[in-house]
MARROSE-746094 format. One record per residue (C-alpha): residue in one letter; x, y, z. Coordinates in Angstrom, 2 decimals, padded with zeros to 5 digits. Each point is the difference from the previous one (the first is absolute). Example, Ala and Ser with C-alpha at 12.3 -4.5 7.8 and 13.67 -1.06 7.14 Angstrom:
<rec residu="A" X="012.30" Y="-004.50" Z="007.80"/>
<rec residu="S" X="001.37" Y="003.44" Z="-000.66"/>
This chain:
<rec residu="M" X="005.44" Y="-010.71" Z="-031.49"/>
<rec residu="K" X="002.34" Y="-000.94" Z="003.37"/>
<rec residu="W" X="001.09" Y="003.31" Z="000.34"/>
<rec residu="Y" X="-003.42" Y="001.47" Z="-000.80"/>
<rec residu="F" X="-001.32" Y="-002.02" Z="002.98"/>
<rec residu="I" X="002.95" Y="000.64" Z="002.29"/>
<rec residu="Q" X="-000.74" Y="003.83" Z="-000.30"/>
<rec residu="K" X="-003.98" Y="-000.84" Z="000.96"/>
<rec residu="L" X="000.83" Y="-001.85" Z="002.80"/>
<rec residu="G" X="002.50" Y="002.64" Z="001.53"/>
<rec residu="L" X="-002.92" Y="002.70" Z="-000.90"/>
<rec residu="F" X="-002.42" Y="-002.16" Z="002.06"/>
<rec residu="I" X="002.26" Y="-000.20" Z="003.01"/>
<rec residu="V" X="000.81" Y="003.68" Z="-000.04"/>
<rec residu="L" X="-003.45" Y="000.80" Z="-000.07"/>
<rec residu="V" X="-000.79" Y="-002.52" Z="003.05"/>
<rec residu="F" X="002.43" Y="001.54" Z="002.11"/>
<rec residu="Y" X="-000.90" Y="003.59" Z="-000.93"/>
<rec residu="Y" X="-003.52" Y="-000.76" Z="000.61"/>
<rec residu="S" X="000.39" Y="-001.46" Z="003.28"/>
<rec residu="I" X="002.30" Y="002.32" Z="001.46"/>
<rec residu="Q" X="-001.97" Y="002.99" Z="-001.12"/>
<rec residu="V" X="-003.29" Y="-000.85" Z="000.90"/>
<rec residu="F" X="000.22" Y="-003.03" Z="002.99"/>
<rec residu="S" X="003.02" Y="001.29" Z="001.86"/>
<rec residu="Q" X="-002.47" Y="001.34" Z="002.74"/>
<rec residu="N" X="-001.31" Y="-003.56" Z="000.80"/>
<rec residu="T" X="001.47" Y="-001.56" Z="003.04"/>
<rec residu="G" X="-000.48" Y="-002.93" Z="001.86"/>
<rec residu="G" X="-003.96" Y="-000.11" Z="000.66"/>
<rec residu="N" X="-000.71" Y="003.03" Z="-001.68"/>
<rec residu="A" X="-002.26" Y="-000.87" Z="-002.80"/>
<rec residu="T" X="-003.70" Y="-001.52" Z="-000.38"/>
<rec residu="Y" X="-001.02" Y="-003.24" Z="-001.28"/>
<rec residu="N" X="002.90" Y="-001.78" Z="001.58"/>
<rec residu="F" X="-001.47" Y="-003.46" Z="-000.33"/>
<rec residu="L" X="001.03" Y="000.15" Z="-003.47"/>
<rec residu="S" X="003.62" Y="-000.80" Z="001.24"/>
<rec residu="L" X="-001.14" Y="-003.50" Z="001.46"/>
<rec residu="P" X="000.87" Y="-003.00" Z="-001.66"/>
<rec residu="Y" X="-002.49" Y="-001.58" Z="-002.84"/>
<rec residu="S" X="001.03" Y="-003.56" Z="000.59"/>
<rec residu="A" X="001.80" Y="-002.34" Z="002.65"/>
<rec residu="K" X="003.08" Y="-000.45" Z="-001.80"/>
<rec residu="T" X="000.67" Y="004.04" Z="-000.06"/>
<rec residu="T" X="-000.91" Y="-000.25" Z="003.63"/>
<rec residu="A" X="002.94" Y="-003.02" Z="000.66"/>
<rec residu="L" X="002.35" Y="001.66" Z="-002.13"/>
<rec residu="G" X="000.19" Y="003.26" Z="002.50"/>
<rec residu="G" X="-003.13" Y="001.91" Z="-001.18"/>
<rec residu="I" X="000.89" Y="001.48" Z="-003.34"/>
<rec residu="N" X="001.80" Y="-001.66" Z="-002.91"/>
<rec residu="I" X="-000.20" Y="001.28" Z="-003.44"/>
<rec residu="S" X="002.68" Y="-002.01" Z="-001.68"/>
<rec residu="Y" X="-000.82" Y="-003.47" Z="000.52"/>
<rec residu="L" X="000.95" Y="-002.57" Z="-002.33"/>
<rec residu="G" X="-003.60" Y="-002.25" Z="-000.65"/>
<rec residu="D" X="-003.29" Y="000.43" Z="-000.56"/>
<rec residu="D" X="-001.69" Y="001.06" Z="003.15"/>
<rec residu="L" X="-003.38" Y="001.78" Z="-001.35"/>
<rec residu="G" X="000.17" Y="001.87" Z="003.64"/>
<rec residu="L" X="003.17" Y="001.61" Z="-000.74"/>
<rec residu="A" X="-001.16" Y="001.13" Z="-003.36"/>
<rec residu="M" X="-002.84" Y="001.56" Z="001.55"/>
<rec residu="F" X="002.48" Y="002.21" Z="001.76"/>
<rec residu="N" X="002.42" Y="000.53" Z="-003.00"/>
<rec residu="P" X="-001.90" Y="-000.09" Z="-003.59"/>
<rec residu="S" X="003.39" Y="-000.66" Z="-001.65"/>
<rec residu="L" X="000.21" Y="-003.53" Z="001.74"/>
<rec residu="L" X="-003.02" Y="-001.14" Z="-002.27"/>
<rec residu="S" X="000.66" Y="-002.56" Z="-002.07"/>
<rec residu="K" X="-001.22" Y="-002.74" Z="-002.39"/>
<rec residu="E" X="000.21" Y="-002.66" Z="002.62"/>
<rec residu="M" X="-002.84" Y="001.61" Z="001.86"/>
<rec residu="D" X="-002.43" Y="-000.14" Z="-002.82"/>
<rec residu="G" X="-003.45" Y="-001.20" Z="001.73"/>
<rec residu="N" X="001.41" Y="-000.23" Z="003.68"/>
<rec residu="V" X="-002.01" Y="001.19" Z="002.64"/>
<rec residu="Q" X="000.99" Y="001.12" Z="003.57"/>
<rec residu="V" X="-002.02" Y="-000.05" Z="003.40"/>
<rec residu="S" X="001.88" Y="001.28" Z="002.86"/>
<rec residu="I" X="-001.08" Y="000.36" Z="003.91"/>
<rec residu="R" X="002.04" Y="001.41" Z="002.72"/>
<rec residu="P" X="-001.76" Y="000.73" Z="003.75"/>
<rec residu="Y" X="000.97" Y="002.62" Z="002.03"/>
<rec residu="Y" X="-000.70" Y="000.75" Z="003.89"/>
<rec residu="A" X="-003.64" Y="001.38" Z="001.04"/>
<rec residu="N" X="-001.69" Y="-001.94" Z="-003.20"/>
<rec residu="I" X="001.84" Y="001.99" Z="-002.47"/>
<rec residu="Q" X="000.21" Y="-001.80" Z="-003.19"/>
<rec residu="Q" X="002.10" Y="000.69" Z="-003.26"/>
<rec residu="Y" X="-001.40" Y="-001.59" Z="-003.22"/>
<rec residu="D" X="001.59" Y="-000.26" Z="-003.49"/>
<rec residu="F" X="-001.30" Y="-001.48" Z="-003.37"/>
<rec residu="S" X="001.64" Y="000.64" Z="-003.31"/>
<rec residu="G" X="000.44" Y="-001.53" Z="-003.35"/>
<rec residu="A" X="001.70" Y="-000.10" Z="-003.39"/>
<rec residu="T" X="-000.49" Y="-000.42" Z="-003.50"/>
<rec residu="L" X="001.92" Y="000.00" Z="-003.38"/>
<rec residu="W" X="-001.45" Y="002.58" Z="-002.50"/>
<rec residu="A" X="001.20" Y="-002.22" Z="-002.66"/>
<rec residu="K" X="-000.60" Y="002.68" Z="-003.17"/>
<rec residu="K" X="002.03" Y="002.46" Z="001.84"/>
<rec residu="D" X="002.62" Y="-002.33" Z="001.65"/>
<rec residu="W" X="-000.84" Y="001.86" Z="003.15"/>
<rec residu="M" X="-000.47" Y="-001.58" Z="003.50"/>
<rec residu="L" X="-002.89" Y="001.84" Z="001.98"/>
<rec residu="G" X="-000.64" Y="-000.34" Z="003.65"/>
<rec residu="W" X="-002.81" Y="000.90" Z="002.85"/>
<rec residu="G" X="-000.53" Y="000.06" Z="003.20"/>
<rec residu="I" X="-001.43" Y="000.91" Z="003.17"/>
<rec residu="H" X="002.14" Y="000.82" Z="003.51"/>
<rec residu="Y" X="-003.03" Y="000.30" Z="002.69"/>
<rec residu="M" X="000.28" Y="000.85" Z="003.54"/>
<rec residu="D" X="-002.46" Y="-000.97" Z="002.62"/>
<rec residu="Y" X="000.27" Y="001.72" Z="003.48"/>
<rec residu="G" X="-002.94" Y="-001.50" Z="001.52"/>
<rec residu="S" X="-003.12" Y="001.63" Z="001.70"/>
<rec residu="M" X="000.92" Y="003.08" Z="002.30"/>
<rec residu="K" X="-002.45" Y="002.03" Z="002.54"/>
<rec residu="M" X="-000.77" Y="003.27" Z="-001.67"/>
<rec residu="T" X="000.00" Y="002.80" Z="002.94"/>
<rec residu="D" X="-000.68" Y="003.48" Z="000.45"/>
<rec residu="A" X="002.54" Y="002.56" Z="001.54"/>
<rec residu="A" X="-001.70" Y="-001.05" Z="003.55"/>
<rec residu="G" X="000.68" Y="-003.64" Z="-000.48"/>
<rec residu="N" X="-003.78" Y="-000.97" Z="-000.44"/>
<rec residu="E" X="-000.59" Y="-002.77" Z="-002.98"/>
<rec residu="M" X="-001.48" Y="000.92" Z="-002.76"/>
<rec residu="G" X="000.15" Y="-003.70" Z="-001.65"/>
<rec residu="S" X="002.72" Y="-001.59" Z="-001.79"/>
<rec residu="F" X="001.89" Y="000.04" Z="-003.22"/>
<rec residu="R" X="002.44" Y="-002.07" Z="-002.09"/>
<rec residu="P" X="002.89" Y="001.88" Z="-001.19"/>
<rec residu="F" X="001.91" Y="-001.29" Z="-003.31"/>
<rec residu="D" X="002.33" Y="000.90" Z="-002.80"/>
<rec residu="Y" X="000.87" Y="-001.55" Z="-003.38"/>
<rec residu="V" X="001.30" Y="000.49" Z="-003.15"/>
<rec residu="A" X="-000.78" Y="-001.45" Z="-003.26"/>
<rec residu="Q" X="002.44" Y="-000.05" Z="-002.84"/>
<rec residu="I" X="000.79" Y="-001.07" Z="-003.33"/>
<rec residu="S" X="003.40" Y="-000.63" Z="-001.39"/>
<rec residu="L" X="001.57" Y="-000.50" Z="-003.54"/>
<rec residu="A" X="003.81" Y="-001.04" Z="-000.96"/>
<rec residu="T" X="001.60" Y="-000.35" Z="-002.88"/>
<rec residu="C" X="003.44" Y="-000.58" Z="-001.47"/>
<rec residu="Y" X="001.57" Y="002.94" Z="-000.93"/>
<rec residu="I" X="003.16" Y="-002.10" Z="-001.53"/>
<rec residu="K" X="002.24" Y="-002.91" Z="000.59"/>
<rec residu="N" X="-000.21" Y="-000.85" Z="003.65"/>
<rec residu="V" X="-001.62" Y="003.42" Z="000.97"/>
<rec residu="Q" X="-003.72" Y="000.03" Z="000.79"/>
<rec residu="L" X="-002.05" Y="003.07" Z="000.90"/>
<rec residu="G" X="-003.21" Y="000.17" Z="002.55"/>
<rec residu="S" X="-002.47" Y="002.29" Z="001.46"/>
<rec residu="T" X="-002.81" Y="000.07" Z="002.12"/>
<rec residu="L" X="-002.94" Y="002.32" Z="000.72"/>
<rec residu="K" X="-001.42" Y="-000.12" Z="003.15"/>
<rec residu="W" X="-003.67" Y="001.30" Z="001.68"/>
<rec residu="I" X="000.47" Y="000.08" Z="003.78"/>
<rec residu="Q" X="-002.99" Y="000.16" Z="002.32"/>
<rec residu="S" X="000.02" Y="000.81" Z="003.33"/>
<rec residu="N" X="-003.27" Y="000.22" Z="002.50"/>
<rec residu="Y" X="000.69" Y="000.57" Z="003.76"/>
<rec residu="G" X="-003.97" Y="000.56" Z="000.99"/>
<rec residu="M" X="-000.95" Y="003.91" Z="-000.83"/>
<rec residu="Y" X="003.54" Y="000.25" Z="-001.22"/>
<rec residu="K" X="000.65" Y="-001.09" Z="-004.01"/>
<rec residu="S" X="002.60" Y="000.75" Z="-002.81"/>
<rec residu="N" X="001.22" Y="-001.47" Z="-003.13"/>
<rec residu="A" X="002.84" Y="000.46" Z="-002.24"/>
<rec residu="L" X="001.45" Y="-000.84" Z="-003.55"/>
<rec residu="A" X="004.03" Y="-001.44" Z="-000.13"/>
<rec residu="L" X="002.20" Y="-001.50" Z="-002.37"/>
<rec residu="D" X="002.78" Y="-002.19" Z="000.34"/>
<rec residu="M" X="002.86" Y="-000.10" Z="-002.51"/>
<rec residu="A" X="002.44" Y="-002.55" Z="-000.35"/>
<rec residu="V" X="003.03" Y="-001.66" Z="-002.16"/>
<rec residu="R" X="001.72" Y="-003.59" Z="000.47"/>
<rec residu="Y" X="002.95" Y="-001.17" Z="-001.63"/>
<rec residu="T" X="001.26" Y="-003.54" Z="-000.18"/>
<rec residu="S" X="003.12" Y="-001.52" Z="-000.80"/>
<rec residu="S" X="000.47" Y="-002.16" Z="-002.76"/>
<rec residu="N" X="000.55" Y="-002.97" Z="001.85"/>
<rec residu="E" X="-003.14" Y="000.43" Z="002.16"/>
<rec residu="L" X="002.17" Y="000.24" Z="003.35"/>
<rec residu="S" X="-000.22" Y="003.51" Z="000.71"/>
<rec residu="Q" X="-002.66" Y="002.57" Z="000.26"/>
<rec residu="A" X="-000.29" Y="003.75" Z="000.77"/>
<rec residu="S" X="-003.13" Y="002.38" Z="000.37"/>
<rec residu="I" X="-000.86" Y="003.52" Z="000.52"/>
<rec residu="L" X="-003.20" Y="000.88" Z="001.12"/>
<rec residu="L" X="-002.04" Y="002.96" Z="000.86"/>
<rec residu="T" X="-003.15" Y="-000.10" Z="001.88"/>
<rec residu="N" X="-002.63" Y="001.80" Z="001.07"/>
<rec residu="M" X="000.19" Y="002.90" Z="-002.10"/>
<rec residu="G" X="-003.22" Y="002.04" Z="-000.19"/>
<rec residu="A" X="-002.29" Y="002.22" Z="002.30"/>
<rec residu="Q" X="-003.26" Y="-000.38" Z="002.29"/>
<rec residu="L" X="-003.08" Y="000.69" Z="-001.97"/>
<rec residu="K" X="-002.16" Y="000.48" Z="003.09"/>
<rec residu="T" X="001.60" Y="001.07" Z="003.37"/>
<rec residu="Y" X="-001.04" Y="-001.36" Z="003.47"/>
<rec residu="T" X="000.39" Y="003.61" Z="000.87"/>
<rec residu="T" X="003.34" Y="001.41" Z="-001.40"/>
<rec residu="K" X="001.93" Y="-001.04" Z="-002.77"/>
<rec residu="E" X="002.75" Y="-002.67" Z="000.76"/>
<rec residu="D" X="002.82" Y="-001.33" Z="-001.67"/>
<rec residu="L" X="000.21" Y="-003.66" Z="-001.37"/>
<rec residu="P" X="002.15" Y="-002.43" Z="001.30"/>
<rec residu="F" X="002.76" Y="000.45" Z="-003.16"/>
<rec residu="N" X="002.76" Y="-002.60" Z="000.17"/>
<rec residu="L" X="003.06" Y="-000.13" Z="-002.46"/>
<rec residu="I" X="001.63" Y="-003.37" Z="000.28"/>
<rec residu="I" X="002.88" Y="-002.12" Z="-001.76"/>
<rec residu="G" X="000.33" Y="-003.63" Z="000.46"/>
<rec residu="W" X="002.32" Y="-002.52" Z="-001.34"/>
<rec residu="S" X="-000.22" Y="-003.90" Z="-000.02"/>
<rec residu="K" X="002.70" Y="-002.76" Z="-000.34"/>
<rec residu="K" X="-000.65" Y="-003.54" Z="-000.69"/>
<rec residu="L" X="003.12" Y="-002.19" Z="000.25"/>
<rec residu="E" X="000.74" Y="-002.09" Z="-002.86"/>
<rec residu="K" X="001.27" Y="-003.04" Z="001.92"/>
<rec residu="A" X="-002.08" Y="-000.14" Z="003.17"/>
<rec residu="P" X="-003.80" Y="000.16" Z="000.52"/>
<rec residu="I" X="000.40" Y="003.76" Z="001.81"/>
<rec residu="Q" X="-001.14" Y="003.22" Z="-000.92"/>
<rec residu="F" X="001.14" Y="003.48" Z="001.47"/>
<rec residu="S" X="-001.96" Y="003.48" Z="000.12"/>
<rec residu="L" X="000.88" Y="003.40" Z="000.80"/>
<rec residu="T" X="-002.75" Y="002.69" Z="000.00"/>
<rec residu="A" X="000.68" Y="003.63" Z="000.88"/>
<rec residu="Q" X="-003.34" Y="002.33" Z="000.80"/>
<rec residu="K" X="-001.10" Y="003.02" Z="000.59"/>
<rec residu="L" X="002.98" Y="001.42" Z="-001.99"/>
<rec residu="S" X="-001.37" Y="003.40" Z="-000.22"/>
<rec residu="I" X="000.72" Y="001.02" Z="003.30"/>
<rec residu="W" X="003.22" Y="-000.32" Z="002.39"/>
<rec residu="N" X="-001.96" Y="-000.69" Z="003.44"/>
<rec residu="N" X="-002.71" Y="-002.41" Z="-000.30"/>
<rec residu="A" X="-000.61" Y="-000.88" Z="003.48"/>
<rec residu="Y" X="-003.07" Y="001.19" Z="001.98"/>
<rec residu="Y" X="001.56" Y="002.09" Z="002.80"/>
<rec residu="D" X="-002.03" Y="001.95" Z="002.44"/>
<rec residu="V" X="002.61" Y="002.82" Z="001.41"/>
<rec residu="N" X="-002.02" Y="000.56" Z="003.37"/>
<rec residu="F" X="-000.47" Y="-003.84" Z="000.59"/>
<rec residu="A" X="003.73" Y="-000.79" Z="-000.71"/>
<rec residu="N" X="001.12" Y="002.36" Z="002.37"/>
<rec residu="Q" X="-002.40" Y="-000.84" Z="002.65"/>
<rec residu="E" X="000.96" Y="-003.54" Z="-000.09"/>
<rec residu="G" X="003.75" Y="000.33" Z="-000.96"/>
<rec residu="Y" X="000.30" Y="-000.91" Z="-003.88"/>
<rec residu="K" X="002.60" Y="001.16" Z="-001.84"/>
<rec residu="T" X="-000.32" Y="001.29" Z="-003.72"/>
<rec residu="P" X="000.94" Y="-002.43" Z="-002.43"/>
<rec residu="S" X="003.50" Y="000.17" Z="-001.19"/>
<rec residu="A" X="000.84" Y="000.41" Z="-003.47"/>
<rec residu="L" X="001.34" Y="-003.91" Z="-000.10"/>
<rec residu="Q" X="-003.71" Y="-000.95" Z="001.18"/>
<rec residu="N" X="-001.73" Y="002.32" Z="-002.33"/>
<rec residu="L" X="002.12" Y="-001.74" Z="-003.06"/>
<rec residu="F" X="-001.25" Y="-003.12" Z="001.23"/>
<rec residu="N" X="-003.63" Y="000.79" Z="000.89"/>
<rec residu="H" X="-000.43" Y="000.35" Z="-004.13"/>
<rec residu="F" X="000.78" Y="-003.96" Z="-000.02"/>
<rec residu="V" X="-001.68" Y="-003.37" Z="-000.37"/>
<rec residu="L" X="001.75" Y="-003.19" Z="-000.36"/>
<rec residu="G" X="-001.97" Y="-003.43" Z="-001.21"/>
<rec residu="T" X="001.38" Y="-003.47" Z="-000.97"/>
<rec residu="E" X="-001.91" Y="-003.06" Z="-001.08"/>
<rec residu="A" X="001.44" Y="-003.65" Z="-000.02"/>
<rec residu="Y" X="-001.67" Y="-002.80" Z="-002.24"/>
<rec residu="I" X="-000.60" Y="-003.41" Z="001.29"/>
<rec residu="G" X="-000.49" Y="-001.43" Z="-003.42"/>
<rec residu="N" X="-002.46" Y="001.10" Z="-002.13"/>
<rec residu="Q" X="-003.13" Y="-000.21" Z="002.45"/>
<rec residu="V" X="001.48" Y="002.01" Z="003.07"/>
<rec residu="D" X="001.47" Y="003.32" Z="000.63"/>
<rec residu="L" X="001.33" Y="001.71" Z="002.86"/>
<rec residu="D" X="-000.07" Y="003.77" Z="000.59"/>
<rec residu="F" X="001.47" Y="002.13" Z="002.67"/>
<rec residu="G" X="000.05" Y="004.24" Z="000.43"/>
<rec residu="Y" X="001.40" Y="002.32" Z="001.77"/>
<rec residu="N" X="-001.42" Y="003.51" Z="000.12"/>
<rec residu="F" X="002.52" Y="002.65" Z="001.34"/>
<rec residu="I" X="-002.27" Y="003.06" Z="000.52"/>
<rec residu="R" X="-002.81" Y="-002.68" Z="001.78"/>
<rec residu="R" X="002.33" Y="-000.85" Z="002.54"/>
<rec residu="F" X="000.91" Y="003.50" Z="000.61"/>
<rec residu="D" X="-003.19" Y="001.30" Z="000.56"/>
<rec residu="L" X="-001.18" Y="-002.85" Z="002.00"/>
<rec residu="N" X="003.03" Y="-000.28" Z="002.21"/>
<rec residu="I" X="-000.72" Y="001.25" Z="003.79"/>
<rec residu="E" X="002.79" Y="001.08" Z="002.25"/>
<rec residu="N" X="000.75" Y="-002.33" Z="002.79"/>
<rec residu="Q" X="-002.40" Y="-002.54" Z="-000.99"/>
<rec residu="Q" X="000.58" Y="-003.44" Z="-001.75"/>
<rec residu="N" X="-001.00" Y="000.37" Z="-003.60"/>
<rec residu="W" X="-000.01" Y="-003.48" Z="-001.02"/>
<rec residu="F" X="000.02" Y="-000.23" Z="-004.07"/>
<rec residu="N" X="-001.24" Y="003.17" Z="-001.15"/>
<rec residu="G" X="000.93" Y="000.76" Z="-003.40"/>
<rec residu="F" X="000.26" Y="-003.71" Z="-000.96"/>
<rec residu="S" X="-002.66" Y="-002.08" Z="-002.08"/>
<rec residu="A" X="-000.33" Y="-003.49" Z="-001.47"/>
<rec residu="G" X="-001.88" Y="-002.25" Z="-002.15"/>
<rec residu="L" X="-000.79" Y="-002.85" Z="-001.94"/>
<rec residu="G" X="-001.70" Y="-000.97" Z="-003.44"/>
<rec residu="V" X="-001.14" Y="-002.95" Z="-001.41"/>
<rec residu="K" X="-000.82" Y="-001.23" Z="-003.97"/>
<rec residu="L" X="-002.72" Y="-001.72" Z="-000.43"/>
<rec residu="P" X="-001.71" Y="-000.98" Z="-003.56"/>
<rec residu="R" X="-001.33" Y="003.37" Z="-001.42"/>
<rec residu="T" X="000.20" Y="001.27" Z="003.63"/>
<rec residu="K" X="002.28" Y="001.63" Z="002.16"/>
<rec residu="I" X="-000.39" Y="000.59" Z="003.99"/>
<rec residu="Q" X="002.37" Y="002.63" Z="001.71"/>
<rec residu="Y" X="000.22" Y="000.57" Z="003.83"/>
<rec residu="G" X="002.25" Y="003.26" Z="001.49"/>
<rec residu="N" X="000.19" Y="001.33" Z="003.02"/>
<rec residu="A" X="001.83" Y="002.96" Z="001.64"/>
<rec residu="F" X="000.95" Y="000.92" Z="003.49"/>
<rec residu="F" X="-001.22" Y="002.91" Z="001.54"/>
<rec residu="Q" X="001.35" Y="000.29" Z="003.67"/>
<rec residu="R" X="-001.16" Y="-003.08" Z="001.78"/>
<rec residu="N" X="-003.06" Y="-000.27" Z="-002.78"/>
<rec residu="L" X="000.24" Y="-002.40" Z="-002.97"/>
<rec residu="Y" X="-002.41" Y="001.15" Z="-002.43"/>
<rec residu="H" X="-000.83" Y="-002.44" Z="-003.24"/>
<rec residu="H" X="-000.74" Y="-000.04" Z="-003.47"/>
<rec residu="F" X="-001.61" Y="-002.30" Z="-002.40"/>
<rec residu="S" X="-000.01" Y="-000.29" Z="-003.94"/>
<rec residu="V" X="-001.54" Y="-002.35" Z="-002.22"/>
<rec residu="F" X="000.36" Y="000.34" Z="-004.01"/>
<rec residu="Y" X="-001.70" Y="-002.04" Z="-002.45"/>
<rec residu="S" X="000.47" Y="-000.56" Z="-003.50"/>
<rec residu="L" X="-003.03" Y="000.40" Z="-001.93"/>
<rec residu="K" X="001.51" Y="-001.12" Z="-003.46"/>
<rec residu="R" X="002.76" Y="-002.54" Z="000.41"/>
<rec residu="T" X="001.62" Y="-002.67" Z="002.29"/>
<rec residu="S" X="003.17" Y="001.62" Z="001.87"/>
<rec residu="N" X="003.22" Y="-002.06" Z="-000.43"/>
């Protein structure tokens, strides 16, 4: 049985890399549509650097991004998140999870919604023709099950809708993931493929979805209340930075070095526990710092993020923030258990 599982897992990994390299290697930084799908679904994700697929815990927001993280501890949980941006742009997330006891499957569902506020509609000459309210959203349903001891498989089916006034599009996408948890539950690793699919209706011409091949590993210290995470993203491409050659030449920017390209794939996360009720989160995103840094200017804490979580009876409240130049963006999440009182 063990050898059979190793064969299946090896075949899965080979297919993952073959599929990602053959089909999605052309997607460099920013060269895809529906990039809102890459935004964090919960405040904890924001605090841990913007992406984390291996966190040791029962965060429903993380499970909405990586379905293999769905666990029985999330049965009956619901989550609401809000993240405000400038110019009245708002991000909303609403999700839930339930146990299908007959099949011993975990089911998850969620809505990831971007509201860009009201904008003026004009013709080519600049004459106003009213207003419109652009938005993006994805409605998704997830399923996770234990494949073999310590190994969880998960998959998410997504319906993606985009509406920018007269320009509308939609798409179907699939996420696939596998998670391994050590027997002592102090270490966890995941492989995740996101946004495998295609547009059904296009704006004008067909565009690629923001495919991402991600590998993550988390380690909780046995004798200290600390957890570390290392996440490697966009592994199907080498140079994942958004690099405009003409702008770079004009402003004197250099092309990313081989070492910079390597580090631009990584996101670091740390969580420290204060008793059983409070946790502190910190993160660092290499590619975010590289993309946002400006030559000959103070770049502050680009790439850094932090957050705080508080556990109450049947409720968890989380706050996360991330630095973008001199701006600090906030993210709030509330989790509620419909079935039981949290410990």
